[in-house]
N, C-alpha and C positions, 0 to 999 in steps of 0.2 A: 524548514523550507526557506528558500531564498527567492527573492524576486527583484528584478531590475525593472523599475517603473519609469516610463518616459511619457511626458506630456507631448501629444502629437496633434498636428492638424490633419494628418492622414497616415495610414499604415496599411500594408497589404502583405499577403503571403502567397508565394507561387510554389507549386510543386510540378516538376517536369514542364516548366514554361507556362503552366496554366494557373491563373489567379483563382485560388480556392477560398480566399477570405479577404475582406477589406473593411476598413472603417474610415469615417471622417473624424472630426474632432473628438478627442478622448485620450485614452491611455493605451500604450503598448506595454504589455507585461510579459517578461521572460521569466519562467518559473523553473526552479531547480528543486528536486525532492531528494532528501537525504535518507540513508538507510534506516534511521530510527524515527522518521517523521510519522505522525499519526493525525487523527482528526482534529486534535486541539491545535496543531500547527496550521492546519487548513483554516480553522476559525480565526486564529490570530491574523494571518495574512489577508484573508478575505475582508475582515473588519477594517484593517489598516488601509488596504488599497481603496476601498470604497469611501473612507472618511478623509483620506489625505487631501489637504487643502493646497492644490497646485494651480488652481485657476483663479483668474481675477473675479471680482464681484460683478455679476451680470448687469447690475444696476449702475455700477461705476467702474468701467474698465481700467481706470487708473489705480484702483485699489487691488494690488496683487495679493496672492496667498490667502484668499478669502473663501474660495468655493471648492467643493469636491467634484468628482466626475458626476456624481448623482445630482448635485446642485445645478450643473450646467447641462444636464440631460445628455451627457457624452456617452460614447461607446468604449468598449474595452476589447482589445485584441490580445489574446493570450497565446503564448507559444511555449511548449514544454522544452526545457533546455538543461539536460543533465550536466553540461559543462560548467554550470554555475557552482556545482559542488566539487570541482576539481581542487586538488591540493597541488600547488606549484612551488612549495617551499624548498623542495630538494631536487636538484638537477633541472633539466630543461624539458623533460617529458611530463606532462600533466598526469596525475594519479587520480583515477575516478572511483576509487574504492568507497568513498563516502556517498556516492550516488546510489539511490535505490535501483534495484534490478528492473528490467523492462516490464515484465508482466505486473509486478506489484505497483510500480510507479504509474502505469497506465490507469489502473483503478483509482489510485490516489489523485491523479490529475483530473480524471473524470469527476470525482467527488468535488474537487476544488472548483471546477467549472460550474457544477450543479449548485454549489453553495453560493457562488457569486451571483448566479441567475436568481436563486431564491431570495437573496438579500437585496437584489436590485431589480433587474428586469431581464429575463432570459433573452429577449429580442436584442438587447444591447451587448450581449456577450458573444464574441466571435472567437474562433479557434484556428490554429494551424492544423497540421496532420501529424499526430503523434508518431515518433520514430522515423519520419521521412526526412530526406534532405530537402530543406526549404530555402527559398530565397525570400528574405524578409526585407521589405523596403518601408521607410518611414520618413516623415518630415517632423523632426523634433523641434518643438517650439521652445524658444528660450536661449539655449538649450536647457531643459529642465529634466534631470535624471536623478533618481533615488535608488539606493539599494536597501531593500527591506529584508529582515531576517526574523523568522518567528521565534528564535531563541537568542537574539542579540549576539550573533557571531560566536556561538558556543561550539561550532564545528571545528574544533582545534584538537589535535591529539594531546592527550594528557600523558605525563611521564608514566603513570601506572598502566595506561592502555597500550602504549607503544614502545616503552623502553627508551624513548628519546625525550630529551628535555624540550620544553616549549618556551619560547620567549615570553617573558612576563612584562607587563606594563609597570614601569617604575613610578612609585608615588613621588609627587613633587618633594624635593628636599626641604626640610624645615630649617628655617633660619635659627641659628643659636640665639638664645636670649642675650640681650646686651649685658656687658659686664656690670657687676655691682659698682656703686660709686667708689668704694674703697679700692677695688680692683682697677677701675679706670684711672684713678689718681696715681696708683703705683706704676701703671704702664706709661705714664707721661714723663 
């Protein structure tokens, strides 16, 4: 699962021109669900979202990165967004094969919302409309935006799975050891 988390002073969702959900201070969370996601992914993201220190200390507003959404009694507006699972590495058309299908992801997303509510306060958890075309508005404070992934960005095709090679991160080059004293003398 992936989430884009934004610290907001307000956020809202409209469907067909009607506001169906809105929050004041808190977090706007866009959620993408992958084909192989399960309840452990839900638990990882839920815990991370609720514990993420993105707010200032309520007792000292000059001390940033001290408080979570729970600490400031903030609200959370979640919107399911399958496009977060898109693969855009080849060509210009996004590939959504990594996104879980609609009926399965509807259940996973409902479980995600339920776990957030159980771990925090169900009254503070708001939602868009699953599968609908939504207009999402927000005022991002900071701006503060984070991308979270329950599996540390493992949603990458492996050569065995796709037949394609995957770019690998290069390890920093090691410096060769300095030449021995005798070698250094012979080079001069």
